C-alpha positions, 0 to 999 in steps of 0.5 A: 528115524529122521523121516519118522520125526519129520512126519510127526512134526508135519502132522502136528503142524497141519491146520485145524480147519477143514477145506471147503469141498463144496462144488469144486469137484465130483470126487469125494474127499477122503475122511479126516483120519485117512487124510492125515495118514496120507501125509507123505504119500505122492501127491498131484495138483489140478487147478481150474481157473474158471472155477477158481479151485485148486485140487490136491490129491494123494496116492492110495492103493495105486490111485490118486484120491482127493485130499482137499479142494481149496478156493483160489483167492486171486489170479490175473489175466483171465482165461488163456495161457501165459505168453510173455513176461508182463502180460499179467496172465497166470499160466495154463498147461502141464508143469512138474516141480521138484523140491527146489521149487518150494519157497518156505520163506516167500514174501507171499507167505509160502510158495511153490514155483510152478516151473514156468516156462516148461518145455512147451512154453519154451518151444513157443517162445513164451517168457516169464518167471517166478510164477507161483502158487502162494499165500497172502491172497494177492496175485499178479500172474500167480495163483494166490491162496489164503495162508491157511490153505497154503499151509496145508497144500505146502505141507503135503507137497513138502512131505511127499518130497521128503518121503521120496517123490522126485517130481510133483505134477501140476496140471492147470486148466482154464475150466473143467474140460468136459465136452460141454464146457469145451463146446461153450468155449468153441469160439475162444481164440485159445480153443486150439491150445485148450484141445491139447489140454483136454486129453490130460484132464480126461486121462485123470478122470478115467485112470485116477493117475496124473497124465504122462505128458511130453512135448512133441513138435511144439505140442502137448501129447498125453502118452497112453500106458503100455500094459499096466506099467506106469510111465515116468513123467517126461515133461521137462521144466525150467530150473528156478532162478 
């Protein structure tokens, strides 16, 4: 009964606007009625820096369907991964968050701590803290959204945790990692790192499931499923301080 009451409260608190879906993704978002029904389902987030878009997905019939695409107001430092505290860069890579990463009372409206540094970042000696997806439309090292967009994103993530999802994966890419885009950035100093990220993007495009990522010898590795048995996420994250 408590979960049902919580579900109804979250449903009624959803914003009345519809996110702008144009351009952001080739996926077709679910309709408004189904979107509300998916509140409480497991969710997955993808972020694309160059396109300045955040995509929110929810699980339906064994695959993840697009709930909404939201414009990112601001991020800092351009393309490339964050390496040290004070470099003002926003992270790229594969992150896992749990309910303790939610900050409903953030000074930047609502916030979700990304979980930087993760196992990969720690293996590289990277440093930083308090890297967020948050509202207030201003950022230094975070991904800032409008408060309205943040309301919707936060509500779906919070509901997923309340209904049993233990970890939400957040995949952060410099751009849509198609072969054509990779070719156009082949001379970047970050290209070696980006080649580690591309298999995660390709996995979701093919299977409509978040990639299962581990860190092996200081490198990201996307695990392929054994038969049809899904693998649990094995990407470690640092606790929020």
